[in-house]
Residue frames relative to the residue before (quaternion, step in Angstrom):
aa qw qx qy qz dx dy dz
M 1.0000 0.0000 0.0000 0.0000 0.00 0.00 0.00
T 0.3598 -0.7371 0.5373 0.1964 3.56 -0.75 1.07
D 0.3346 -0.7190 0.5745 0.2029 3.56 -0.93 0.92
V 0.5628 -0.6164 0.4327 0.3407 3.59 -0.95 0.88
K 0.6039 0.5797 -0.3513 0.4192 3.61 1.12 -0.59
D 0.6909 0.4480 -0.2623 0.5031 3.57 1.27 -0.37
T 0.6357 0.5039 -0.3161 0.4920 3.59 1.25 0.43
P 0.6564 -0.4930 0.3801 0.4262 3.61 -1.24 0.09
F 0.5852 0.5780 -0.3625 0.4382 3.61 1.28 -0.20
A 0.4145 0.7641 -0.4361 0.2327 3.63 1.27 -0.26
K 0.6748 0.4904 -0.3029 0.4609 3.61 0.83 -0.95
L 0.6542 0.5097 -0.3085 0.4658 3.58 0.95 -0.88
E 0.6425 0.5148 -0.3104 0.4753 3.59 1.02 -0.80
A 0.6663 0.5140 -0.3006 0.4489 3.59 0.89 -0.96
E 0.7056 0.4407 -0.2484 0.4962 3.58 1.10 -0.71
G 0.4893 -0.6911 0.4132 0.3351 3.61 1.26 0.06
R 0.4190 0.7455 -0.4287 0.2914 3.59 1.16 0.54
L 0.6097 0.5303 -0.3629 0.4640 3.62 1.20 -0.31
L 0.0409 -0.8484 0.5245 -0.0588 3.55 -0.22 1.35
K 0.8740 0.0872 -0.0625 0.4739 3.56 -1.24 0.59
P 0.1368 0.8310 -0.5341 0.0737 3.62 0.78 0.84
T 0.1908 -0.7261 0.6460 0.1380 3.52 -1.09 0.82
L 0.7515 0.0492 -0.0715 0.6540 3.54 1.40 -0.22
K 0.1585 0.7328 -0.6504 0.1222 3.54 -0.97 0.95
G 0.6255 0.5052 -0.3480 0.4821 3.52 0.33 1.28
D 0.7663 -0.3344 0.2700 0.4776 3.49 -1.33 -0.29
T 0.2986 -0.7069 0.6067 0.2072 3.53 -1.20 0.62
H 0.6960 -0.4594 0.3350 0.4385 3.59 -1.23 -0.29
V 0.5989 0.5245 -0.3631 0.4841 3.61 1.28 -0.16
D 0.5005 -0.6806 0.4519 0.2866 3.56 -0.73 1.09
G 0.8318 0.1926 -0.1646 0.4938 3.58 -0.84 1.02
R 0.6178 0.5367 -0.3514 0.4548 3.59 1.23 0.15
F 0.1545 -0.7527 0.6361 0.0699 3.55 -0.98 0.99
G 0.1023 -0.8291 0.5490 0.0260 3.56 -0.85 0.94
F 0.1148 -0.7608 0.6332 0.0836 3.50 -1.29 0.51
R 0.0081 0.7331 -0.6799 0.0147 3.53 -1.08 0.95
G 0.4773 0.6263 -0.5034 0.3557 3.55 -0.86 0.99
D 0.5761 -0.5275 0.4508 0.4319 3.56 -1.04 -0.84
I 0.1489 -0.7646 0.6190 0.1005 3.56 -1.23 0.49
S 0.2833 -0.7501 0.5707 0.1770 3.57 -0.76 1.03
Y 0.0130 0.7720 -0.6354 0.0022 3.54 -1.19 0.59
D 0.7764 0.2894 -0.2652 0.4930 3.56 -1.21 0.54
D 0.7441 -0.2389 0.1806 0.5972 3.62 0.52 -1.14
A 0.7341 -0.4518 0.2798 0.4227 3.57 -1.27 0.18
D 0.7028 0.4727 -0.2677 0.4592 3.61 1.15 -0.54
T 0.6351 0.4872 -0.3294 0.5008 3.58 1.26 -0.18
I 0.0684 0.8430 -0.5170 0.1316 3.55 -0.26 1.30
L 0.3008 -0.6638 0.6552 0.1991 3.50 -1.17 0.81
K 0.1569 -0.8351 0.5261 0.0351 3.57 -0.36 1.30
E 0.8432 0.1926 -0.1551 0.4773 3.51 -1.36 0.44
V 0.1392 0.8473 -0.4972 0.1244 3.56 0.98 0.92
F 0.0717 -0.7015 0.7078 0.0432 3.49 -1.27 0.81
A 0.2060 0.7950 -0.5436 0.1732 3.60 -0.47 1.12
V 0.0194 -0.7879 0.6155 0.0052 3.54 -1.13 0.72
S 0.1202 -0.7272 0.6651 0.1197 3.48 -1.36 0.44
E 0.3289 -0.7384 0.5620 0.1754 3.52 -1.16 0.68
A 0.5865 -0.5889 0.4224 0.3617 3.59 -1.00 0.83
G 0.8102 0.2648 -0.2133 0.4775 3.54 -0.99 0.88
K 0.6320 0.4875 -0.3388 0.4981 3.59 1.25 -0.08
P 0.4598 -0.7369 0.4274 0.2508 3.60 -0.87 0.90
A 0.7831 0.2856 -0.1343 0.5358 3.61 1.19 -0.39
I 0.6330 -0.4755 0.4396 0.4241 3.51 -1.37 0.20
G 0.3544 -0.7677 0.4980 0.1923 3.59 -0.77 1.00
F 0.7955 0.0695 0.0023 0.6019 3.54 1.03 -0.86
L 0.0402 0.7838 -0.6148 0.0778 3.54 -0.90 1.04
S 0.1300 0.7633 -0.6273 0.0839 3.53 -0.95 0.92
G 0.2392 0.7389 -0.6043 0.1778 3.53 -1.17 0.70
S 0.4093 -0.7054 0.5124 0.2691 3.55 -1.27 -0.10
I 0.1366 -0.7655 0.6253 0.0668 3.52 -1.23 0.69
K 0.5323 -0.6357 0.4570 0.3220 3.55 -1.23 0.46
E 0.8311 0.1921 -0.0437 0.5200 3.57 0.82 -1.03
F 0.4918 -0.7047 0.4488 0.2453 3.52 -0.66 1.23
E 0.6869 0.5251 -0.2943 0.4073 3.58 0.87 -0.96
T 0.5963 0.5727 -0.3726 0.4215 3.63 1.24 -0.11
L 0.4203 0.7360 -0.4563 0.2711 3.63 1.20 -0.12
P 0.6402 0.5069 -0.3634 0.4484 3.67 0.86 -0.69
K 0.6238 0.5241 -0.3397 0.4700 3.61 1.10 -0.64
L 0.5967 0.5440 -0.3598 0.4675 3.58 1.10 -0.64
V 0.6528 0.5054 -0.3082 0.4727 3.59 0.90 -0.93
E 0.6545 0.5183 -0.3038 0.4589 3.57 0.94 -0.92
T 0.6844 0.4902 -0.2841 0.4589 3.59 0.86 -0.96
F 0.6950 0.4669 -0.2824 0.4682 3.59 0.88 -0.88
G 0.1710 -0.8271 0.5193 0.1299 3.59 1.14 -0.58
P 0.8432 -0.1586 0.1127 0.5011 3.59 -0.94 -0.87
A 0.4613 0.6649 -0.4636 0.3609 3.62 1.23 0.08
L 0.7130 0.2917 -0.2240 0.5970 3.59 1.32 -0.23
D 0.0216 0.7918 -0.6104 -0.0049 3.56 -1.09 0.66
A 0.7648 -0.3913 0.2577 0.4422 3.56 -1.32 0.00
N 0.6842 0.4816 -0.2885 0.4655 3.61 1.18 -0.43
S 0.4948 0.6595 -0.4272 0.3711 3.60 1.27 -0.15
V 0.2478 -0.7156 0.6305 0.1704 3.56 -1.12 0.74
N 0.0248 -0.8219 0.5654 -0.0653 3.56 -0.50 1.26
I 0.0155 -0.7808 0.6230 -0.0450 3.53 -0.53 1.25
I 0.0037 0.8258 -0.5591 0.0741 3.55 -0.32 1.30
Y 0.2516 -0.7507 0.5997 0.1161 3.52 -0.87 1.08
V 0.1133 -0.8284 0.5485 -0.0118 3.56 -0.79 1.08
A 0.4223 -0.7517 0.4601 0.2117 3.55 -0.70 1.16
D 0.7744 0.3765 -0.2186 0.4591 3.62 0.93 -0.72
L 0.4067 0.6574 -0.5169 0.3678 3.59 1.14 0.53
P 0.5887 -0.5447 0.4311 0.4134 3.59 -1.16 0.39
R 0.6200 -0.5560 0.4030 0.3795 3.58 -1.09 0.76
G 0.8185 0.2281 -0.1937 0.4904 3.57 -0.87 0.99
A 0.4749 0.6892 -0.4414 0.3234 3.62 1.22 -0.14
R 0.0292 0.7511 -0.6578 0.0470 3.53 -1.13 0.87
F 0.0293 0.8124 -0.5778 0.0728 3.57 -0.33 1.27
Y 0.1171 -0.7442 0.6538 0.0709 3.53 -1.22 0.71
F 0.2296 0.7714 -0.5537 0.2135 3.59 -0.67 1.09
P 0.3930 -0.6874 0.5425 0.2806 3.57 -1.28 0.27
I 0.1356 -0.6756 0.7061 0.1632 3.50 -1.38 0.37
G 0.7546 -0.0375 -0.0487 0.6533 3.53 -0.16 1.31
D 0.7350 -0.3560 0.2662 0.5120 3.58 -0.71 -1.03
I 0.5174 0.6197 -0.4144 0.4202 3.59 1.31 0.23
K 0.2160 -0.8061 0.5426 0.0956 3.59 -0.61 1.15
F 0.1277 -0.7984 0.5876 0.0320 3.54 -1.07 0.85
F 0.1944 -0.6697 0.7018 0.1456 3.46 -1.28 0.73
T 0.0031 -0.8059 0.5920 -0.0125 3.63 -0.62 1.05
I 0.0773 -0.8015 0.5915 -0.0418 3.51 -0.96 1.01
F 0.5158 -0.6160 0.5004 0.3227 3.55 -1.07 0.75
I 0.0047 -0.7684 0.6398 0.0131 3.57 -1.12 0.72
D 0.1843 -0.7659 0.6024 0.1288 3.55 -1.08 0.69
D 0.8425 -0.1642 0.1243 0.4978 3.60 -0.60 -1.05
T 0.5195 0.6319 -0.4335 0.3781 3.61 1.16 0.24
S 0.5264 -0.6358 0.4616 0.3249 3.57 -1.27 0.19
V 0.6141 -0.5289 0.4330 0.3944 3.54 -1.24 0.47
Y 0.6066 0.5748 -0.3435 0.4286 3.58 0.97 -0.86
N 0.7070 0.4484 -0.2706 0.4753 3.60 0.76 -1.00
E 0.6531 0.5114 -0.3163 0.4603 3.58 0.99 -0.80
L 0.6360 0.5208 -0.3295 0.4645 3.61 0.99 -0.78
I 0.6227 0.5330 -0.3358 0.4641 3.56 0.98 -0.83
D 0.6666 0.5187 -0.3028 0.4415 3.59 0.94 -0.88
I 0.7619 0.3839 -0.2400 0.4632 3.61 0.76 -0.90
T 0.7101 0.4294 -0.2680 0.4894 3.61 1.17 -0.42
Y 0.3532 -0.7769 0.4533 0.2572 3.58 1.34 -0.15
V 0.2943 0.7319 -0.5466 0.2810 3.58 1.03 0.82
D 0.5127 -0.6693 0.4540 0.2882 3.58 -0.99 0.89
K 0.3651 -0.7712 0.4902 0.1780 3.56 -0.40 1.30
V 0.6239 0.5504 -0.3425 0.4365 3.59 1.02 -0.75
K 0.6597 0.4940 -0.3069 0.4761 3.61 0.95 -0.86
L 0.6434 0.5528 -0.3261 0.4173 3.58 0.97 -0.88
K 0.5860 0.6087 -0.3705 0.3857 3.60 1.05 -0.69
K 0.6834 0.4905 -0.2754 0.4654 3.58 1.13 -0.63
F 0.6225 0.5854 -0.3238 0.4061 3.62 1.25 -0.34
D 0.4600 -0.6178 0.5469 0.3281 3.54 -1.29 0.39
T 0.7593 -0.4009 0.2578 0.4431 3.59 -1.32 0.16
A 0.6779 0.4923 -0.2977 0.4576 3.60 0.86 -0.93
A 0.6719 0.4949 -0.3030 0.4602 3.59 0.92 -0.84
K 0.6147 0.5255 -0.3476 0.4745 3.60 1.06 -0.69
L 0.6512 0.5021 -0.3152 0.4738 3.58 0.95 -0.88
D 0.6354 0.5296 -0.3300 0.4549 3.60 0.95 -0.84
A 0.6637 0.5137 -0.3123 0.4451 3.59 0.86 -0.94
L 0.6927 0.4531 -0.2777 0.4876 3.59 0.91 -0.88
A 0.6577 0.5089 -0.3138 0.4584 3.60 1.00 -0.78
D 0.5907 0.5757 -0.3757 0.4223 3.62 1.00 -0.74
V 0.7028 0.4127 -0.2484 0.5234 3.57 0.99 -0.84
G 0.6568 0.5508 -0.3077 0.4130 3.58 0.93 -0.93
L 0.6367 0.5422 -0.3313 0.4368 3.59 0.99 -0.78
K 0.7223 0.3972 -0.2200 0.5217 3.59 1.21 -0.54
Y 0.4217 0.7503 -0.4415 0.2536 3.57 1.30 -0.17
D 0.1852 0.7686 -0.5905 0.1617 3.55 -0.81 1.04
A 0.2371 0.7967 -0.5148 0.2098 3.56 0.82 1.04
V 0.0141 0.8471 -0.5298 0.0383 3.57 0.90 0.97
S 0.6328 0.5588 -0.3428 0.4122 3.60 1.00 -0.74
D 0.6449 0.5149 -0.3197 0.4656 3.61 1.22 -0.37
F 0.7077 0.4149 -0.2253 0.5256 3.59 1.31 -0.12
Q 0.4641 -0.6060 0.5472 0.3435 3.57 -1.27 0.39
E 0.2518 -0.7651 0.5739 0.1478 3.57 -0.63 1.11
V 0.0943 0.8024 -0.5691 0.1528 3.56 -0.53 1.24
T 0.5154 -0.5598 0.5157 0.3938 3.53 -1.35 -0.04
W 0.6711 -0.4627 0.3675 0.4477 3.58 -1.25 0.20
D 0.6675 0.5096 -0.3058 0.4485 3.60 0.86 -0.95
D 0.6538 0.4983 -0.3129 0.4758 3.60 0.98 -0.81
A 0.6281 0.5328 -0.3386 0.4550 3.59 1.01 -0.78
V 0.6459 0.5094 -0.3189 0.4708 3.60 0.98 -0.84
K 0.6514 0.5119 -0.3141 0.4636 3.60 0.95 -0.86
R 0.6753 0.4863 -0.2951 0.4695 3.59 0.89 -0.90
K 0.6176 0.5381 -0.3376 0.4637 3.58 1.03 -0.76
N 0.7221 0.4450 -0.2485 0.4678 3.57 0.84 -0.99
A 0.6402 0.5077 -0.3277 0.4743 3.62 1.18 -0.44
G 0.6451 0.5633 -0.3097 0.4131 3.58 1.18 -0.61
């Protein structure tokens, strides 16, 4: 059993930021550590909700991260809080409540790249299934770790840049505020 202290999640765990875990441990894929729950960043009220995240043994950062946030402008604080737990190789799909309906932006903050998508009253789980084309019927039979593995297997390879407006952070903020 992998201890969270031996993963890129260690700093977040030490700071008490890993909240409401339904999974915080090894998944069914050898060498993979997974987290499902919420992660606080910036302050106690700023939360990345419905998180799906994995790290792979021997890799210094979280490989796949997805969740939802209320306010787009808090993304730099997320990067700051996560620190080296995210790197240029991380795939980060973040659903954002205050983006204009239908917005899909792809941009870096520093060297950390983000796919951001508008979300309303749906769940991150359902939205991830839609954009990754994972079979929802098969997932119903899986336990929490297996569901995370199935989504992470696709998420770690996710590179649908053509489905997103590729912009800079500043342009994304302008477009968000204009929408």
